[in-house]
N, C-alpha and C positions, 0 to 999 in steps of 0.2 A: 504494499499500499505506500503510494507516495506521502513524504512527510507532510505535506499541506492537508492531505485528507485523513492522517492519524487521528484517531479518537482519544480523546484525554479523559480517563476515568478520575472523577474528583471523589475523594471518599467522604461517604455520608456522614455526618457528624455523629459521634456516639453518645447515648443518653443511658445513665444507668438508674433503673427504677427501684429504689428500696422501700419495700412497703410489705408489711405482713398480712393485707388485706388480698386474697387470691382474686377477688373479681375486680378490686381497683387496679393490681398489676396487669391483668388482662386487658381490661379495657383502655389502659394507659399506654401497653404497648401496641395496641392495633391502631389507637390514634397517633401515635409518633411515627408507626410504620407508615402510615399513610401520608405523613407530611414529610417523608423522605429522610425521616432520621434513622439509625441504626440502635434501637433499643435494645437494652439487655435486663432482664428483671432478677432480684433477688427477693426470696422470702422474709428475710430478716438481716438484722445488723451483723451478726456474726458471720454469715454465708458471704457477705459482702466484704467484711474486713478479712476473712480467710483468703479471698480471691484479689485483694486489692494490690498487693505487691506486682500482681503479673498484669493488671489491667493498663490498656492504652488509656492516655488521657480523655475523658468525655466530661460532659456535663452530670452531675448527680443529683437526681429528683429523689429527695430524703424526706421520708415521713419521720416525725418527731415522736410521735406516740406508737412505740413498739414495746412489746415485753423482751425482758431479759437484756440483750445489748440494745439501748434505747439510740434515738436518732443524735441526742447530744455527745453519747460516747463514739459514735460513728463519725460525727463532725470532726470533734476534737484530734481523732486518729487521721482523718484526711488532711486535716491542716498540719498535722505533723509529717505527713509524706513528703517526698521531694517533689513529685509532680505537682502542678497547680490543676485540681480539678475543682471547677466552679460549682459549688454547692447551692441548690434550690430547696428550701426547706418548705414541707406540707405541714400545714396545721390544719386543725378543725375549725369550724366557724368560731369566731371570738378569740382566737388563739393568737393574737397580735403580741402579747407579752412573751410568749415563748419565741415567737419569730425575731422580736428584739434582741432577746438573749443570744439567739443562734446566729444573728447577724453581728453581734459584737464579738462571738468567737469566729468569725471568717466566712460565714454563710454570704453569698451575694445578694439573695433575693429570696422571696417567700410567696408562697400561692396557698389559697384557702381552700379547702375542700367543701363542696365539690366544684371542680374547676370546668371551664370549658374550654374546648380545643383552641379557639382564638387567643385566649389569654394564656393558656399553656405554652403555646408556641412562640407566643411573643417574649415571654420571660425567658425560656431557655435559649433564643436566639440572642436576646441581650446578655444574658450570663457568658454565653460562646464567645461574644464579641469582645466583651471585659476581659476574659480569661487570657486571651492571647498575649496582650502586654503584660499581665501579671505573671504569666507562665515563663516569659523571657526575664521578667525580673527576679523571680524566684531562682532561676538556673543559674543568673549572674550571682545572686546572693550566696548560693550553696557552693559556687565555683571559689568566692572569695573566702568563705568559711573553711573551706578545704585547706585553702592556703595557710590560712591562720592557725590550723590545727598543727601545722609543721613546726611552730615556733616553741622555743623553750618557755617555760613559766617567766624567767627573767625578761625574755625578749619581748613577751607579750606585755609585761609590766611597762617597759620601756615604750612600746607602742602606745598602749593606752594613755600614758602621760604626754606623748606626743599629740595624740588627738586631742586632748585635755589643753593644749597649748602652751606646754612646758617646754623651755630651752634645755639643752643638756645640762647647764649647771644646777638648774632647779631639779632637774630628774635625779642627777646624783645626789643632790641633798636628800630629797624625798626617800630615795631608795637606800641611802647610806652607804653608797658605792663611790669611787672615784670618777672623776670626770671622764678619765682616759677609758675606765671599764664600760662606761656608759657608750662611749664612741663605738667599742669592740661589740657590744651588744647590738648596737645600731646598725652596724656594717653587717653583721652576721643576720640580723632580722631582715634587711633589705636584700641582701642576697638570697635567703629561703623563700621570700616573697618576689622574687623575680624582678624586683624593682631598682631602678637606677636613680629615681628622684623622691625626694621628701614628698611632693604632692601626690606622686603616683602610690606611696606607701598609705598616706593619709585616705585618698579615694578609696583604695582597696577596703582598708578598715571600716570606712563608713558604709560601703556597698554590703559588707558582711554583717553590718549591724553591731558593730563592736561599742559596747558602754565605756566610755573613757572613765580612769579614776579621776574622782574630784581632784581638782588643783591642790586643795587643801589637805588631801589624805595621799598615804602612800600606801 
């Protein structure tokens, strides 16, 4: 087939349905399949978490009210995973307080049961769009964190105080070491991080979410 006539197959967005109600799972599966998504259903939180490490990234439609492993437990586990799964929580009528709590934990949106197709599709599409940038940011953060994990405890102390804005002389005073020792730790730290400039090391630390030591503490 000529290149100009080649057919490009665009993967359908994946949506994981996590709900202990078999009727809801079935109806939602058919609804999403008809709308062009690639749905996969799980009968409960435990089943989903067992499969999570092997799952491709996709949106998660998560019922909050489930026995045993509940929705909040699942949400927290998803937020701890390396991949950025956009989570939409499903609540019963009037369950706004639970939805607010879930969004504080990292859910991107919520929808109330019973939901209609148009509303469900809209919230999933919005979550998928928002997740693309979040996934890239999370990958950058994890890459930076892995680099910081290579540092010795003392090198990390030096970096934290650098991020807090302290010059070498004050870092030495705070850590009760010599200025020359600070310079040695700093050079070793920069080498481990693969950075040739002070600003590069600071940017990497900020990307990793490093909490600097307060300037008044060692």
